[in-house]
C-alpha positions in Angstrom: 0.0 0.0 0.0 1.2 3.5 -0.8 0.1 6.6 1.1 0.0 9.9 -0.9 0.8 13.2 0.8 2.0 16.7 -0.2 4.7 18.7 1.5 6.8 21.8 0.9 10.6 21.4 0.4 12.2 22.3 3.7 15.5 21.9 5.5 17.4 18.6 6.0 18.0 16.9 9.3 21.4 15.5 10.0 21.8 11.8 9.2 23.9 8.8 10.1 23.9 5.4 8.7 21.9 2.9 10.7 20.7 -0.7 10.3 17.2 -1.3 9.1 14.5 -1.6 11.8 11.1 -3.0 11.6 8.3 -0.5 11.2 4.6 -0.6 10.5 4.7 2.7 8.6 3.8 2.0 4.9 5.6 3.3 1.9 4.3 6.8 1.1 4.5 9.3 -1.7 5.1 12.9 -0.9 5.1 15.7 -3.5 7.8 18.4 -3.1 8.6 21.5 -5.0 12.1 21.9 -6.6 12.3 25.5 -7.8 14.4 26.1 -10.9 16.5 29.2 -11.4 14.7 31.6 -13.6 17.3 31.2 -16.2 16.7 27.5 -16.5 12.9 26.7 -16.6 10.4 29.5 -17.2 7.0 28.9 -15.6 5.4 28.9 -19.0 6.9 25.4 -19.7 4.8 23.9 -16.9 1.5 24.9 -18.5 1.8 22.1 -21.1 3.5 19.1 -19.4 1.2 16.4 -20.9 -0.4 16.1 -24.3 -2.7 19.0 -23.2 -3.1 21.5 -20.4 -4.7 18.8 -18.3 -1.4 17.9 -16.6 -0.1 21.4 -16.4 0.2 23.5 -13.2 1.4 26.8 -11.9 4.4 27.4 -9.6 7.8 25.8 -9.6 8.5 22.3 -10.9 7.5 19.5 -8.6 8.6 16.0 -7.9 7.0 12.9 -6.4 9.2 11.1 -3.8 8.4 7.6 -2.7 9.7 7.0 0.8 10.1 3.3 1.6 8.2 1.4 4.2 9.5 2.2 7.7 11.2 5.3 6.5 13.6 6.6 9.1 15.2 10.1 8.4 18.2 9.0 10.5 19.0 6.1 8.2 20.6 6.4 4.8 18.9 4.8 1.7 19.8 4.0 -1.9 18.4 6.5 -4.5 16.5 5.8 -7.6 15.7 8.8 -9.9 12.8 7.7 -12.1 12.4 9.9 -15.2 8.9 10.4 -16.7 8.0 10.2 -20.4 6.5 12.4 -23.0 2.9 13.4 -22.3 3.4 12.7 -18.6 4.2 14.9 -15.5 5.9 14.2 -12.3 2.9 12.4 -10.8 2.0 10.1 -13.7 4.0 7.1 -12.7 2.7 7.1 -9.1 -0.9 7.6 -10.3 -0.6 4.8 -12.7 0.9 2.4 -10.2 4.3 2.1 -12.0 6.1 2.9 -8.8 4.3 0.1 -6.8 7.1 -2.4 -7.5 9.6 -0.1 -5.8 7.5 -0.2 -2.6 9.7 -2.7 -0.8 13.0 -2.0 -2.5 14.2 -0.1 0.6 15.1 2.9 -1.6 14.1 6.5 -2.0 12.5 6.9 -5.4 12.3 10.4 -6.9 10.3 11.3 -10.0 11.0 14.9 -11.0 9.1 16.9 -13.5 10.3 16.2 -17.1 8.1 18.9 -18.7 8.2 17.4 -22.2 11.7 18.8 -22.3 13.7 15.8 -23.5 16.2 16.3 -20.6 18.2 18.7 -22.7 19.4 22.3 -22.6 17.6 23.4 -25.8 19.8 24.7 -28.7 17.5 27.6 -29.6 19.7 29.2 -32.1 22.8 28.7 -30.0 21.5 30.0 -26.7 21.6 26.5 -25.2 18.8 27.1 -22.9 15.3 28.5 -22.4 14.4 25.8 -21.3 17.5 24.2 -19.7 16.1 20.9 -18.4 19.6 19.2 -18.5 21.1 21.9 -16.3 18.1 21.8 -14.0 18.5 18.1 -13.3 22.3 18.3 -12.8 22.6 21.6 -11.0 19.4 21.7 -9.0 17.4 18.5 -8.8 20.2 16.1 -7.8 21.8 18.5 -5.2 18.4 19.2 -3.8 17.6 15.5 -3.3 20.9 15.0 -1.6 20.4 17.9 0.7 16.8 17.0 1.5 17.0 13.2 2.0 19.4 10.8 3.6 21.1 9.1 0.7 23.9 6.5 0.8 27.1 8.0 -0.6 28.4 5.2 -2.8 28.1 5.1 -6.5 26.5 1.6 -6.4 23.6 3.1 -4.4 22.5 5.5 -7.1 20.4 4.5 -10.1 18.9 6.5 -12.9 15.8 4.9 -14.6 13.5 6.2 -17.4 10.6 5.1 -19.5 10.2 6.3 -23.1 11.5 10.0 -23.2 12.8 9.2 -19.7 14.9 6.4 -21.3 16.6 9.1 -23.4 17.2 11.1 -20.2 18.6 8.2 -18.3 21.1 7.1 -20.9 22.2 10.7 -21.6 22.3 12.2 -18.1 23.8 9.0 -16.7 26.8 9.7 -19.0 26.9 13.3 -17.9 27.5 12.3 -14.3 29.2 8.9 -14.6 30.9 9.0 -11.2 27.5 9.3 -9.4 25.2 6.8 -11.0 26.2 3.2 -10.7 23.2 1.8 -12.7 21.2 3.2 -15.6 18.1 1.6 -17.0 16.1 2.5 -20.2 12.7 1.0 -20.5 11.2 1.3 -24.0 13.5 4.3 -24.3 13.6 6.9 -27.0 17.4 6.3 -27.2 18.2 7.6 -30.8 16.8 11.0 -31.7 18.6 10.9 -35.0 17.2 7.7 -36.5 14.4 5.2 -36.2 14.0 2.8 -39.1 12.9 4.9 -42.1 12.4 8.0 -40.0 15.0 10.7 -40.6 16.6 12.9 -37.9 14.8 15.9 -39.2 11.4 14.1 -39.0 12.1 12.7 -35.5 13.3 16.0 -34.1 10.5 18.0 -35.8 8.1 15.6 -34.0 9.9 16.1 -30.7 9.4 19.9 -31.0 5.7 19.6 -31.9 4.9 17.3 -29.0 6.8 19.7 -26.7 4.3 22.5 -27.5 7.0 24.8 -28.7 4.6 27.1 -30.5 2.3 27.4 -27.5 5.3 28.3 -25.3 6.4 31.0 -27.6 9.4 29.2 -29.1 9.6 29.8 -32.8 13.0 28.4 -33.5 12.8 26.0 -36.5 15.1 23.4 -34.7 14.7 24.4 -31.1 15.9 21.3 -29.2 19.1 20.2 -30.9 19.7 22.7 -33.7 20.5 21.1 -37.1 19.2 17.5 -36.9 22.6 16.1 -37.9 24.7 18.8 -36.3 27.3 18.5 -33.5 24.8 19.5 -30.8 22.4 16.7 -31.8 25.4 14.3 -32.0 26.4 15.3 -28.5 23.0 14.4 -27.1 22.5 11.1 -28.9 23.0 8.1 -26.6 23.9 5.9 -29.6 26.9 8.1 -30.2 27.8 8.4 -26.6 27.8 4.7 -25.5 31.3 4.9 -24.0 30.1 7.5 -21.5 28.5 4.5 -19.7 31.5 2.2 -20.0 31.8 1.7 -16.3 28.1 1.8 -15.5 25.7 -1.1 -15.1 23.2 -0.8 -17.9 19.7 -2.4 -18.4 17.9 -1.8 -21.7 14.5 -3.2 -22.6 12.1 -2.7 -25.5 8.9 -4.1 -26.9 8.6 -5.2 -30.5 5.3 -3.3 -31.2 3.3 -6.6 -31.3 0.6 -6.5 -28.7 1.0 -9.0 -25.9 -1.8 -10.9 -24.1 -1.5 -8.4 -21.3 -2.0 -5.5 -23.7 -5.2 -7.0 -25.1 -6.5 -7.8 -21.6 -5.7 -4.3 -20.5 -7.4 -2.5 -23.4 -10.4 -4.8 -23.2 -10.9 -4.1 -19.5 -10.2 -0.4 -19.8 -12.8 0.2 -22.5 -15.1 -2.8 -21.7 -14.5 -4.2 -25.2 -11.4 -5.0 -27.2 -13.0 -3.6 -30.4 -14.5 -0.4 -28.9 -13.4 2.6 -31.0 -11.4 4.2 -28.1 -9.8 0.9 -27.3 -8.7 0.3 -30.9 -7.5 3.9 -31.3 -5.4 3.8 -28.2 -4.0 0.4 -28.9 -3.1 1.5 -32.4 -1.3 4.6 -31.1 0.7 2.6 -28.5 1.6 0.1 -31.2 2.8 2.9 -33.5 4.9 4.4 -30.7 6.7 1.1 -29.9 7.3 0.7 -33.7 9.3 3.9 -33.3 11.0 2.9 -30.1 12.1 -0.6 -31.1 14.1 0.4 -34.2 15.9 2.9 -31.9 16.9 0.3 -29.4 18.3 -2.2 -31.9 21.2 0.1 -33.1 21.7 1.4 -29.6 22.4 -2.2 -28.5 24.6 -2.8 -31.5 26.6 0.4 -30.6 27.0 -0.8 -27.0 28.3 -4.2 -28.3 30.7 -2.6 -30.8 32.1 -0.3 -28.1 32.6 -3.2 -25.7 30.1 -1.7 -23.2 28.4 -4.4 -21.1 24.6 -4.2 -21.0 21.6 -6.4 -20.3 19.3 -6.1 -23.3 15.8 -7.6 -23.2 13.3 -7.6 -26.1 9.7 -8.7 -25.5 6.4 -8.8 -27.2 4.5 -5.6 -26.3 3.5 -2.0 -27.2 4.0 1.4 -25.6 1.5 0.9 -22.7 1.3 0.6 -19.0 1.2 -3.3 -18.8 4.5 -3.4 -20.8 6.1 -0.7 -18.7 5.1 -2.5 -15.5 6.6 -5.7 -16.8 9.8 -3.9 -17.7 10.1 -2.3 -14.3 9.7 -5.7 -12.6 12.3 -7.2 -14.9 14.7 -4.4 -14.2 14.2 -4.8 -10.4 14.9 -8.5 -10.8 18.1 -7.6 -12.6 19.0 -5.4 -9.6 19.9 -1.7 -9.4 22.3 -1.7 -6.5 25.1 -4.2 -7.3 28.9 -3.5 -7.0 30.4 -1.2 -9.6 33.8 0.4 -10.3 34.2 3.5 -8.1 37.4 5.0 -9.6 38.3 3.5 -13.0 41.9 3.7 -14.2 40.8 4.7 -17.7 37.7 6.1 -19.3 36.4 8.1 -22.2 33.6 10.7 -22.2 32.2 12.8 -25.0 30.2 16.0 -24.4 29.0 19.3 -25.8 28.3 20.7 -22.4 29.9 24.0 -21.3 30.5 22.7 -17.8 30.0 19.5 -15.9 31.5 16.8 -13.7 33.4 13.7 -14.8 34.4 11.3 -12.1 36.8 13.2 -9.8 36.9 16.7 -11.4 34.7 19.5 -12.6 35.3 21.1 -16.0 34.2 24.5 -17.4 34.9 25.7 -20.9 35.5 29.5 -21.3 33.1 29.5 -24.2 30.5 26.8 -25.2 32.1 24.0 -27.3 31.7 24.3 -31.0 32.1 20.5 -31.6 31.7 17.3 -29.7 34.6 17.2 -27.2 36.3 14.0 -26.0 37.8 13.6 -22.6 40.0 10.6 -22.2 41.8 9.6 -19.0 44.4 7.0 -18.3 45.8 7.0 -14.8 46.6 10.7 -14.0 46.9 11.7 -17.7 43.9 13.5 -19.2 43.6 14.3 -22.9 41.0 16.8 -24.1 40.2 17.1 -27.8 39.6 20.4 -29.6 36.6 22.3 -28.3 37.0 25.8 -29.9 37.6 27.0 -26.4 40.0 26.8 -23.5 38.9 24.8 -20.4 39.4 24.9 -16.6 39.7 21.6 -14.7 38.9 21.9 -11.0 39.9 19.0 -8.7 38.3 18.0 -5.4 40.9 19.8 -3.4 40.1 23.1 -5.2 43.2 23.3 -7.3 42.7 24.2 -11.0 44.3 23.5 -14.3 43.6 25.9 -17.2 44.5 24.8 -20.7 43.8 25.6 -24.3 42.3 22.7 -26.3 43.4 20.3 -27.6 45.4 19.5 -24.5 47.0 16.8 -22.4 47.3 17.5 -18.7 48.4 15.7 -15.6 45.8 15.3 -12.8 47.4 15.4 -9.3 44.9 13.2 -7.4 41.9 10.9 -7.8 39.6 11.9 -4.9 35.9 11.7 -5.5 33.7 14.8 -5.3 30.0 15.2 -4.6 27.6 16.0 -7.4 27.1 19.7 -6.6 26.9 22.4 -9.2 30.4 22.7 -10.7 30.6 26.4 -10.1 33.8 26.6 -8.0 37.0 27.5 -9.7 40.2 26.7 -7.9 42.1 29.6 -6.4 45.5 27.9 -6.8 47.2 26.0 -9.5 47.5 22.2 -9.3 51.0 20.8 -8.8 
């Protein structure tokens, strides 16, 4: 049983690790507000967060938080961030029961607002923002969760999960913060915004913009999300081209084939009292069409993972883009396990990005100007190489020392101490030696 409540985001009590104790308190969902800086998410983007105004709301972005049975604010818990899909809002998964399987996982599960924003800082003619959903998650949502709730500190205890559009967010943002998330899962994920069978990048991304209500929100840019469909900014947000960013992350990927399962037929039959009712057939057809888009994205994504030598569990099943299939995927993912041992400080890694600033394992980076091409960071031991970015870069270590270099560059990193995922604003006041 899950109890639903609403609270305002407040201060955080001090916490210490403690062993689990029995409690009769059930798991419960609370709704919190996670305000976004005005420069990241304008309030207008919350008016249309579903396929209509029906799921919109006023005020700052919200999040549903599932607190486990017997929740004790003085005990630390694993964290699952559960990203919503297109046409949903922060409450959709809880209202549809998709978080019920998490009830007894002993983890804190947070579903923040996705806002039909594709988990991206929108290109918008090079402004790289307005809205800035990517920065909102990395700079505001995750630090707020860590400040507000007692979360275990180890990488193995942090998982990023997403369905549909949320699968795109999980596979992309997991690579933006590889030292924090130990496991990433994409369930019927929209993992290739540049190709899906016969659908071109231009057609896919045009559809992404339309379904995000760009016109209603006053955004008239012809390619608002990624810019040119085959351009560097689109490349730098495509999980298929960024698979090595998850090289040291446990990865679970599942997809339906677009063929309705028995569970789908039973679901639509009971929902509309007849399997051949017009609304039943129309919804089933729509969900079948959606999975016919999703499945051809996941096949090349899996192939790219294999080609890059990135280990992943890949499951294909009969089913469409509907709740029964999502629920089955969630259960399969939980059986796979989200909190198993992972590498904490790899000797070597590669990460590609178009972000102006961010965190990679044990350092923060900030380019003086936004990159004009996809940038590759590659580390082996204490040697870090950075490809050409069209800008100089500052690397800030956990101890506060900084390295400033023109790109391309090869630099020596003085230590390998982990840092917490806080906004990478600090610039070192002394040079690294």
